[in-house]
MARVO-238638 format. One record per residue (C-alpha): residue number from 0; residue in three letters; x, y, z. Coordinates in nm, 3 decimals, always signed. Layout:
// MARVO-238638
ATOM   resi   resn        px        py        pz
ATOM    NUM    ala         X         Y         Z
...
//
This chain:
// MARVO-238638
ATOM   resi   resn        px        py        pz
ATOM      0    phe    +9.157    +7.701    +5.743
ATOM      1    leu    +9.429    +7.898    +5.910
ATOM      2    ser    +9.199    +8.077    +6.105
ATOM      3    lys    +9.033    +7.740    +6.268
ATOM      4    ala    +9.361    +7.594    +6.265
ATOM      5    ile    +9.557    +7.821    +6.474
ATOM      6    ala    +9.320    +7.809    +6.780
ATOM      7    glu    +9.392    +7.414    +6.803
ATOM      8    ser    +9.688    +7.324    +7.023
ATOM      9    trp    +9.795    +7.049    +6.750
ATOM     10    phe    +9.890    +7.341    +6.484
ATOM     11    ser    +9.954    +7.650    +6.702
ATOM     12    ile   +10.211    +7.495    +7.010
ATOM     13    pro   +10.461    +7.333    +6.700
ATOM     14    val   +10.425    +7.653    +6.508
ATOM     15    thr   +10.485    +7.858    +6.760
ATOM     16    thr   +10.787    +7.673    +6.911
ATOM     17    phe   +10.932    +7.653    +6.520
ATOM     18    ala   +10.926    +7.976    +6.498
ATOM     19    phe   +11.075    +8.095    +6.833
ATOM     20    ala   +11.336    +7.812    +6.723
ATOM     21    ala   +11.414    +7.980    +6.379
ATOM     22    ala   +11.462    +8.387    +6.538
ATOM     23    met   +11.687    +8.230    +6.791
ATOM     24    his   +11.946    +8.049    +6.527
ATOM     25    leu   +11.912    +8.366    +6.298
ATOM     26    thr   +11.988    +8.564    +6.614
ATOM     27    asp   +12.297    +8.319    +6.659
ATOM     28    val   +12.413    +8.345    +6.293
ATOM     29    arg   +12.348    +8.761    +6.221
ATOM     30    pro   +12.431    +8.883    +6.555
ATOM     31    ala   +12.443    +9.237    +6.407
ATOM     32    ile   +12.075    +9.225    +6.401
ATOM     33    val   +12.009    +9.213    +6.739
ATOM     34    arg   +12.342    +9.362    +6.843
ATOM     35    gly   +12.239    +9.737    +6.792
ATOM     36    ile   +11.930    +9.676    +6.955
ATOM     37    arg   +12.083    +9.585    +7.288
ATOM     38    asn   +12.356    +9.810    +7.263
ATOM     39    leu   +12.102   +10.122    +7.262
ATOM     40    leu   +11.865    +9.929    +7.533
ATOM     41    leu   +12.175    +9.866    +7.792
ATOM     42    val   +12.268   +10.239    +7.723
ATOM     43    leu   +11.974   +10.372    +7.803
ATOM     44    leu   +11.947   +10.150    +8.076
ATOM     45    ser   +12.258   +10.244    +8.202
ATOM     46    trp   +12.146   +10.608    +8.256
ATOM     47    ile   +11.864   +10.503    +8.499
ATOM     48    leu   +12.232   +10.411    +8.762
ATOM     49    pro   +12.263   +10.805    +8.802
ATOM     50    val   +11.870   +10.871    +8.940
ATOM     51    leu   +11.868   +10.568    +9.104
ATOM     52    ala   +12.163   +10.570    +9.286
ATOM     53    leu   +12.073   +10.953    +9.365
ATOM     54    leu   +11.780   +10.834    +9.520
ATOM     55    val   +11.901   +10.536    +9.727
ATOM     56    gly   +12.175   +10.705    +9.816
ATOM     57    gly   +11.936   +11.032    +9.953
ATOM     58    phe   +11.709   +10.771   +10.097
ATOM     59    leu   +12.009   +10.600   +10.352
ATOM     60    ala   +12.139   +10.933   +10.423
ATOM     61    ser   +11.802   +11.037   +10.567
ATOM     62    leu   +11.813   +10.727   +10.759
ATOM     63    leu   +12.062   +10.891   +10.970
ATOM     64    phe   +11.825   +11.201   +11.093
ATOM     65    thr   +11.486   +10.954   +11.096
ATOM     66    gly   +11.571   +10.670   +11.217
ATOM     67    leu   +11.477   +10.308   +11.098
ATOM     68    glu   +11.059   +10.312   +11.203
ATOM     69    pro   +10.966   +10.523   +10.869
ATOM     70    leu   +11.116   +10.225   +10.702
ATOM     71    trp   +10.981    +9.916   +10.909
ATOM     72    ala   +10.632   +10.086   +10.919
ATOM     73    thr   +10.612    +9.997   +10.549
ATOM     74    arg   +10.586    +9.636   +10.670
ATOM     75    arg   +10.710    +9.543   +10.402
ATOM     76    ala   +11.115    +9.690   +10.421
ATOM     77    ser   +11.316    +9.360   +10.333
ATOM     78    ala   +11.112    +9.331    +9.983
ATOM     79    val   +11.174    +9.669    +9.905
ATOM     80    leu   +11.527    +9.685   +10.010
ATOM     81    leu   +11.615    +9.333    +9.835
ATOM     82    gly   +11.415    +9.510    +9.495
ATOM     83    ala   +11.663    +9.805    +9.538
ATOM     84    ala   +11.960    +9.565    +9.534
ATOM     85    ala   +11.853    +9.358    +9.241
ATOM     86    ala   +11.793    +9.713    +9.032
ATOM     87    phe   +12.119    +9.735    +9.106
ATOM     88    val   +12.279    +9.464    +8.966
ATOM     89    val   +12.121    +9.505    +8.683
ATOM     90    leu   +12.168    +9.893    +8.606
ATOM     91    ile   +12.523    +9.816    +8.703
ATOM     92    asn   +12.584    +9.539    +8.465
ATOM     93    ala   +12.399    +9.741    +8.169
ATOM     94    ala   +12.650    +9.995    +8.219
ATOM     95    trp   +12.918    +9.776    +8.263
ATOM     96    gln   +12.821    +9.569    +7.977
ATOM     97    asn   +13.157    +9.337    +7.865
ATOM     98    gly   +13.402    +9.604    +8.045
ATOM     99    ser   +13.534    +9.750    +7.721
ATOM    100    ala   +13.268    +9.990    +7.588
ATOM    101    pro   +13.303   +10.354    +7.634
ATOM    102    val   +13.095   +10.509    +7.920
ATOM    103    ala   +13.020   +10.835    +8.048
ATOM    104    arg   +13.201   +10.965    +8.359
ATOM    105    leu   +12.834   +10.983    +8.518
ATOM    106    val   +12.716   +10.702    +8.439
ATOM    107    ala   +13.091   +10.492    +8.549
ATOM    108    leu   +13.137   +10.726    +8.885
ATOM    109    ser   +12.708   +10.617    +8.933
ATOM    110    ala   +12.808   +10.244    +8.879
ATOM    111    arg   +13.058   +10.272    +9.120
ATOM    112    ala   +12.853   +10.464    +9.415
ATOM    113    ala   +12.574   +10.160    +9.345
ATOM    114    ala   +12.834    +9.870    +9.380
ATOM    115    leu   +12.875   +10.082    +9.726
ATOM    116    leu   +12.578   +10.103    +9.809
ATOM    117    leu   +12.490    +9.770    +9.752
ATOM    118    val   +12.642    +9.668   +10.094
ATOM    119    pro   +12.408    +9.898   +10.332
ATOM    120    val   +12.055    +9.808   +10.115
ATOM    121    thr   +12.162    +9.467   +10.155
ATOM    122    ala   +12.257    +9.471   +10.540
ATOM    123    leu   +11.962    +9.685   +10.600
ATOM    124    ala   +11.759    +9.379   +10.419
ATOM    125    val   +11.910    +9.137   +10.646
ATOM    126    tyr   +11.833    +9.319   +10.919
ATOM    127    ala   +11.483    +9.371   +10.887
ATOM    128    leu   +11.409    +8.995   +10.838
ATOM    129    val   +11.627    +8.912   +11.111
ATOM    130    leu   +11.359    +9.107   +11.366
ATOM    131    arg   +11.056    +8.970   +11.166
ATOM    132    val   +11.189    +8.615   +11.202
ATOM    133    gln   +11.267    +8.689   +11.598
ATOM    134    asp   +10.911    +8.823   +11.629
ATOM    135    his   +10.719    +8.602   +11.409
ATOM    136    gly   +10.912    +8.329   +11.319
ATOM    137    trp   +11.033    +8.170   +11.042
ATOM    138    ser   +10.762    +8.116   +10.689
ATOM    139    asp   +10.832    +8.013   +10.383
ATOM    140    asp   +10.835    +8.350   +10.188
ATOM    141    arg   +11.098    +8.448   +10.452
ATOM    142    val   +11.272    +8.149   +10.390
ATOM    143    ile   +11.291    +8.264   +10.006
ATOM    144    ala   +11.364    +8.562   +10.116
ATOM    145    ala   +11.691    +8.476   +10.316
ATOM    146    ala   +11.805    +8.278   +10.030
ATOM    147    cys   +11.747    +8.573    +9.822
ATOM    148    met   +11.973    +8.786   +10.007
ATOM    149    leu   +12.244    +8.517   +10.029
ATOM    150    val   +12.264    +8.551    +9.667
ATOM    151    ala   +12.235    +8.975    +9.694
ATOM    152    ala   +12.507    +8.957    +9.996
ATOM    153    cys   +12.780    +8.832    +9.741
ATOM    154    tyr   +12.625    +9.051    +9.472
ATOM    155    ala   +12.744    +9.324    +9.740
ATOM    156    gly   +13.046    +9.201    +9.863
ATOM    157    gly   +13.195    +9.100    +9.489
ATOM    158    tyr   +13.076    +9.435    +9.337
ATOM    159    ala   +13.225    +9.659    +9.656
ATOM    160    ala   +13.543    +9.500    +9.636
ATOM    161    ala   +13.570    +9.560    +9.228
ATOM    162    ala   +13.453    +9.942    +9.343
ATOM    163    leu   +13.727    +9.984    +9.596
ATOM    164    arg   +13.998    +9.860    +9.349
ATOM    165    lys   +14.153   +10.099    +9.059
ATOM    166    gly   +14.006   +10.061    +8.694
ATOM    167    trp   +13.650    +9.996    +8.519
ATOM    168    leu   +13.521    +9.777    +8.773
ATOM    169    ala   +13.774    +9.500    +8.647
ATOM    170    ser   +13.636    +9.198    +8.877
ATOM    171    ile   +13.245    +9.226    +8.783
ATOM    172    ala   +13.269    +8.938    +8.563
ATOM    173    gly   +13.409    +8.673    +8.802
ATOM    174    val   +13.141    +8.808    +9.081
ATOM    175    asn   +12.905    +8.734    +8.844
ATOM    176    ile   +13.033    +8.414    +8.727
ATOM    177    ala   +13.065    +8.260    +9.132
ATOM    178    ala   +12.705    +8.440    +9.172
ATOM    179    ala   +12.561    +8.254    +8.943
ATOM    180    phe   +12.668    +7.907    +9.115
ATOM    181    val   +12.531    +8.060    +9.423
ATOM    182    val   +12.207    +8.083    +9.283
ATOM    183    leu   +12.238    +7.731    +9.097
ATOM    184    gly   +12.351    +7.595    +9.505
ATOM    185    val   +12.035    +7.804    +9.637
ATOM    186    val   +11.787    +7.678    +9.412
ATOM    187    leu   +11.903    +7.330    +9.462
ATOM    188    leu   +11.876    +7.375    +9.818
ATOM    189    leu   +11.524    +7.474    +9.823
ATOM    190    phe   +11.387    +7.275    +9.594
ATOM    191    ser   +11.551    +6.986    +9.822
ATOM    192    pro   +11.377    +6.814   +10.148
ATOM    193    leu   +11.686    +6.993   +10.338
ATOM    194    gly   +11.602    +7.357   +10.272
ATOM    195    asp   +11.256    +7.267   +10.197
ATOM    196    pro   +11.049    +7.589   +10.269
ATOM    197    asp   +10.772    +7.434   +10.388
ATOM    198    arg   +10.963    +7.214   +10.617
ATOM    199    leu   +11.180    +7.456   +10.743
ATOM    200    ser   +10.897    +7.699   +10.868
ATOM    201    thr   +10.694    +7.431   +11.028
ATOM    202    arg   +10.978    +7.317   +11.209
ATOM    203    asp   +10.999    +7.679   +11.388
ATOM    204    gln   +10.675    +7.675   +11.369
ATOM    205    met   +10.668    +7.444   +11.623
ATOM    206    ala   +10.986    +7.501   +11.813
ATOM    207    arg   +10.825    +7.859   +11.880
ATOM    208    leu   +10.507    +7.690   +12.045
ATOM    209    ala   +10.743    +7.432   +12.316
ATOM    210    ser   +10.964    +7.680   +12.395
ATOM    211    gly   +10.676    +7.891   +12.502
ATOM    212    arg   +10.786    +8.186   +12.266
ATOM    213    val   +10.481    +8.165   +12.126
ATOM    214    thr   +10.103    +8.068   +12.318
ATOM    215    ala    +9.828    +7.855   +12.169
ATOM    216    ala    +9.643    +8.180   +12.105
ATOM    217    gly    +9.913    +8.318   +11.860
ATOM    218    leu   +10.043    +8.033   +11.681
ATOM    219    asp    +9.942    +8.079   +11.319
ATOM    220    ile    +9.726    +7.801   +11.232
ATOM    221    ala    +9.604    +7.936   +10.905
ATOM    222    tyr    +9.935    +7.962   +10.829
ATOM    223    leu   +10.040    +7.599   +10.879
ATOM    224    his    +9.675    +7.444   +10.737
ATOM    225    phe    +9.664    +7.592   +10.366
ATOM    226    asp   +10.066    +7.769   +10.359
ATOM    227    ala   +10.302    +7.511   +10.491
ATOM    228    ala   +10.161    +7.190   +10.246
ATOM    229    arg   +10.185    +6.870   +10.392
ATOM    230    tyr   +10.459    +6.972   +10.655
ATOM    231    gly   +10.174    +7.218   +10.828
ATOM    232    arg    +9.867    +6.946   +10.822
ATOM    233    ala   +10.100    +6.703   +10.986
ATOM    234    ala   +10.227    +6.954   +11.213
ATOM    235    leu    +9.859    +7.010   +11.314
ATOM    236    ala    +9.746    +6.683   +11.340
ATOM    237    gln   +10.028    +6.622   +11.581
ATOM    238    leu    +9.858    +6.892   +11.778
ATOM    239    glu    +9.559    +6.764   +11.785
ATOM    240    ala    +9.695    +6.406   +11.954
ATOM    241    gln    +9.869    +6.592   +12.244
ATOM    242    thr    +9.569    +6.573   +12.437
ATOM    243    gly    +9.811    +6.641   +12.797
ATOM    244    arg    +9.853    +6.954   +12.675
ATOM    245    pro    +9.741    +7.250   +12.928
ATOM    246    asp    +9.646    +7.476   +12.608
ATOM    247    ala    +9.493    +7.111   +12.415
ATOM    248    ala    +9.134    +7.239   +12.419
ATOM    249    gln    +9.263    +7.610   +12.264
ATOM    250    leu    +9.456    +7.433   +12.009
ATOM    251    arg    +9.175    +7.170   +11.912
ATOM    252    ser    +8.940    +7.443   +11.893
ATOM    253    arg    +9.119    +7.682   +11.681
ATOM    254    ile    +9.251    +7.377   +11.436
ATOM    255    ala    +8.875    +7.288   +11.400
ATOM    256    ala    +8.750    +7.690   +11.341
ATOM    257    val    +9.064    +7.740   +11.088
ATOM    258    arg    +8.929    +7.373   +10.878
ATOM    259    lys    +8.632    +7.558   +10.828
ATOM    260    leu    +8.798    +7.874   +10.677
ATOM    261    pro    +8.704    +7.836   +10.266
ATOM    262    asn    +8.999    +7.955   +10.169
ATOM    263    arg    +9.344    +8.075   +10.318
ATOM    264    his    +9.202    +8.474   +10.229
ATOM    265    met    +8.949    +8.468   +10.518
ATOM    266    arg    +9.201    +8.395   +10.783
ATOM    267    lys    +9.214    +8.737   +10.866
ATOM    268    leu    +8.912    +8.788   +10.961
ATOM    269    leu    +8.926    +8.476   +11.186
ATOM    270    asp    +9.227    +8.619   +11.379
ATOM    271    ala    +9.025    +8.905   +11.432
ATOM    272    ala    +8.745    +8.926   +11.735
ATOM    273    ala    +8.419    +8.807   +11.619
ATOM    274    pro    +8.178    +9.117   +11.527
ATOM    275    asp    +7.892    +9.217   +11.739
ATOM    276    leu    +7.578    +9.180   +11.528
ATOM    277    ala    +7.346    +9.375   +11.748
ATOM    278    ala    +7.630    +9.640   +11.745
ATOM    279    asn    +7.657    +9.595   +11.388
ATOM    280    leu    +7.265    +9.554   +11.253
ATOM    281    his    +6.989    +9.826   +11.231
ATOM    282    val    +6.692    +9.656   +11.242
ATOM    283    trp    +6.352    +9.783   +11.087
ATOM    284    pro    +6.048    +9.806   +11.142
ATOM    285    gln    +6.139    +9.949   +11.490
ATOM    286    gly    +6.119    +9.724   +11.806
ATOM    287    ala    +6.164    +9.415   +11.535
ATOM    288    his    +6.428    +9.166   +11.632
ATOM    289    leu    +6.615    +8.915   +11.423
ATOM    290    pro    +6.653    +8.542   +11.453
ATOM    291    asp    +6.825    +8.384   +11.777
ATOM    292    ser    +6.964    +8.165   +11.486
ATOM    293    phe    +7.089    +8.398   +11.252
ATOM    294    met    +7.246    +8.635   +11.535
ATOM    295    lys    +7.411    +8.347   +11.665
ATOM    296    thr    +7.582    +8.231   +11.284
ATOM    297    asp    +7.948    +8.296   +11.258
ATOM    298    trp    +7.915    +8.434   +10.922
ATOM    299    arg    +8.293    +8.427   +10.886
ATOM    300    leu    +8.312    +8.055   +10.859
ATOM    301    leu    +8.028    +8.032   +10.561
ATOM    302    ala    +8.153    +7.916   +10.189
ATOM    303    asp    +8.054    +8.178   +10.046
ATOM    304    ala    +8.234    +8.414   +10.292
ATOM    305    gln    +8.302    +8.669   +10.031
ATOM    306    arg    +7.998    +8.722    +9.896
ATOM    307    ile    +7.903    +8.848   +10.253
ATOM    308    pro    +7.836    +9.210   +10.324
ATOM    309    ala    +8.164    +9.324   +10.601
ATOM    310    cys    +7.877    +9.433   +10.878
ATOM    311    leu    +7.838    +9.059   +10.935
ATOM    312    val    +8.216    +8.962   +10.913
ATOM    313    arg    +8.368    +9.240   +11.093
ATOM    314    ser    +8.382    +9.502   +11.373
ATOM    315    gly    +8.264    +9.856   +11.334
ATOM    316    lys    +8.130    +9.799   +11.017
ATOM    317    ser    +7.728    +9.863   +10.997
ATOM    318    cys    +7.459    +9.768   +10.783
ATOM    319    asp    +7.057    +9.799   +10.804
ATOM    320    ala    +6.824    +9.482   +10.851
ATOM    321    leu    +6.486    +9.405   +10.730
ATOM    322    leu    +6.230    +9.148   +10.810
ATOM    323    leu    +6.087    +9.052   +10.484
ATOM    324    asp    +5.905    +8.746   +10.398
ATOM    325    leu    +6.029    +8.673   +10.027
ATOM    326    gly    +5.902    +8.247   +10.028
ATOM    327    gly    +5.572    +8.319   +10.137
ATOM    328    asp    +5.597    +8.037   +10.404
ATOM    329    ala    +5.558    +8.260   +10.724
ATOM    330    arg    +5.944    +8.206   +10.771
ATOM    331    pro    +6.141    +8.580   +10.751
ATOM    332    glu    +6.397    +8.629   +10.541
ATOM    333    val    +6.644    +8.925   +10.609
ATOM    334    met    +6.757    +9.197   +10.375
ATOM    335    leu    +7.071    +9.361   +10.404
ATOM    336    phe    +7.166    +9.678   +10.256
ATOM    337    gly    +7.529    +9.903   +10.392
ATOM    338    ala    +7.713   +10.195   +10.252
ATOM    339    glu    +7.838   +10.008    +9.937
ATOM    340    pro    +7.611    +9.825    +9.686
ATOM    341    trp    +7.744    +9.521    +9.715
ATOM    342    asp    +7.647    +9.486   +10.078
ATOM    343    thr    +7.323    +9.434    +9.980
ATOM    344    val    +7.175    +9.059    +9.962
ATOM    345    phe    +6.897    +8.842   +10.119
ATOM    346    ala    +6.974    +8.573   +10.383
ATOM    347    thr    +6.800    +8.297   +10.435
ATOM    348    glu    +6.744    +8.000   +10.680
ATOM    349    asp    +6.786    +7.597   +10.533
ATOM    350    ala    +6.539    +7.346   +10.687
ATOM    351    asp    +6.794    +7.244   +10.936
ATOM    352    gly    +6.859    +7.597   +11.050
ATOM    353    arg    +7.177    +7.687   +10.906
ATOM    354    trp    +7.131    +8.063   +10.708
ATOM    355    arg    +7.340    +8.130   +10.424
ATOM    356    ile    +7.305    +8.440   +10.179
ATOM    357    ala    +7.017    +8.350    +9.924
ATOM    358    gly    +7.071    +8.645    +9.635
ATOM    359    ala    +7.059    +9.005    +9.556
ATOM    360    pro    +6.839    +9.272    +9.407
ATOM    361    val    +6.868    +9.285    +9.058
ATOM    362    ser    +6.810    +9.641    +9.034
ATOM    363    gly    +7.088    +9.912    +9.183
ATOM    364    phe    +6.759   +10.144    +9.318
ATOM    365    val    +6.815    +9.992    +9.673
ATOM    366    ala    +7.134   +10.122    +9.706
ATOM    367    cys    +7.014   +10.445    +9.610
ATOM    368    ala    +6.936   +10.691    +9.939
ATOM    369    gly    +6.582   +10.730    +9.853
ATOM    370    gly    +6.561   +10.344    +9.818
ATOM    371    lys    +6.708   +10.298   +10.121
ATOM    372    asp    +6.462   +10.553   +10.328
ATOM    373    ala    +6.164   +10.382   +10.189
ATOM    374    leu    +6.289   +10.076   +10.305
ATOM    375    arg    +6.378   +10.186   +10.669
ATOM    376    ala    +6.010   +10.322   +10.642
ATOM    377    gly    +5.832   +10.026   +10.524
ATOM    378    leu    +5.724   +10.121   +10.188
ATOM    379    val    +5.786    +9.761   +10.079
ATOM    380    arg    +5.608    +9.435    +9.948
ATOM    381    ser    +5.697    +9.140    +9.804
ATOM    382    val    +5.424    +9.064    +9.456
ATOM    383    pro    +5.485    +8.774    +9.216
ATOM    384    pro    +5.704    +8.793    +8.902
ATOM    385    val    +5.548    +8.910    +8.567
ATOM    386    trp    +5.690    +8.613    +8.407
ATOM    387    arg    +5.635    +8.336    +8.626
ATOM    388    asp    +5.947    +8.063    +8.614
ATOM    389    leu    +5.994    +7.721    +8.342
ATOM    390    glu    +5.992    +7.426    +8.471
ATOM    391    ile    +6.221    +7.228    +8.143
ATOM    392    ala    +6.247    +6.823    +8.260
ATOM    393    gly    +6.168    +6.859    +8.614
ATOM    394    arg    +6.448    +7.132    +8.698
ATOM    395    arg    +6.294    +7.517    +8.761
ATOM    396    ile    +6.464    +7.783    +8.516
ATOM    397    pro    +6.389    +8.120    +8.669
ATOM    398    leu    +6.412    +8.446    +8.415
ATOM    399    gln    +6.563    +8.682    +8.363
ATOM    400    leu    +6.354    +8.992    +8.208
ATOM    401    asp    +6.547    +9.267    +7.979
ATOM    402    thr    +6.411    +9.640    +8.195
ATOM    403    pro    +6.478    +9.957    +7.970
ATOM    404    pro    +6.714   +10.188    +8.067
ATOM    405    gln    +6.656   +10.356    +8.411
ATOM    406    ala    +6.824   +10.662    +8.592
ATOM    407    pro    +7.061   +10.525    +8.839
ATOM    408    cys    +6.858   +10.659    +9.113
ATOM    409    pro    +6.498   +10.762    +8.998
ATOM    410    pro    +6.326   +11.031    +9.252
ATOM    411    val    +6.072   +10.793    +9.498
ATOM    412    gly    +5.711   +10.925    +9.338
ATOM    413    pro    +5.387   +10.916    +9.478
ATOM    414    ala    +5.283   +10.550    +9.389
ATOM    415    gln    +5.586   +10.417    +9.584
ATOM    416    arg    +5.517   +10.571    +9.871
ATOM    417    asp    +5.182   +10.459    +9.876
ATOM    418    ala    +5.259   +10.145    +9.865
ATOM    419    pro    +5.171    +9.944   +10.176
ATOM    420    pro    +5.423    +9.836   +10.412
ATOM    421    gln    +5.481    +9.442   +10.433
//
């Protein structure tokens, strides 16, 4: 009974909540049970503080000789610095505990040094965010990062003041309480219409466009469409309605292209230049030409773009293309095979002239060097399946046969070499 009931929500949810409540009640009435574990965990964490303080201190000192360029080159300086600040806050409190527990001298000195290091770490994070906003404007992530930096600044200022006073960081308790109220206020502000990250970032992006700080070609339309919620989509609708702008046609074209993207992950492909398919594809047999409709297709905008080989969506990627008639209708299909196994697919043209990825070969032999050489040499033909498909209630059901295990890349024998070309 229990093996079946535990999988049902009507049983698992109340039992789990009751067990959690009972455990919390037990730790409340018998704190000695968890006090020892908690103290041990805090002591172990506190000994990480000297290592982190040494690493961060050495990193900040090295910036005096290398400059800030290595930090900016990471392209995530704000996130790294905020993470270091958060780790400092956690470890300082692990060492301090309630201020009355005895602490090793090395840990106490490290806590004081870490409290002072919080100031330059937070200042660098703020500076990195300011530079990013100046170059690219506000986004929802940058608004949230700014809110986190406000909280980090409260901790940095309070902890540095505590470190400059005599005693064992006596004022940290008050700083923690004040910072907790700051966190509550920041969270409420972010969830209010006044501080909504999507609204603020959309207003900033539109203001940058209106002031000329960003052009129609540089406006991040994909961000407004996918990431800025209803504010971004409303802003794009307003841009489409502004027909009197000198760049109105370019904006409408870019907005229409972004709306065709299947998901936000394809936005980088759209920002890049369209690939030159003639340069990326090597057509076999020699002298053959791919259909014009295939060459004119913008594969980046297709719904199954994640299955499409890189040579169809990125510049500088190469594939081999082979013309085959797999449907027996005198209309050629295109077989693509590249350096990676997942680049081997078949493309077909629908009745309305649109190309799509129709499938991929089941065997991995076509990804082997021998298989690719045979394809380039034209040693390939279409043959009927060993077993025909089933038709059940008017629906065609293909069969996938279980084949005996084979070597990943078996040698091409004489029989295969004598196969007539398609």
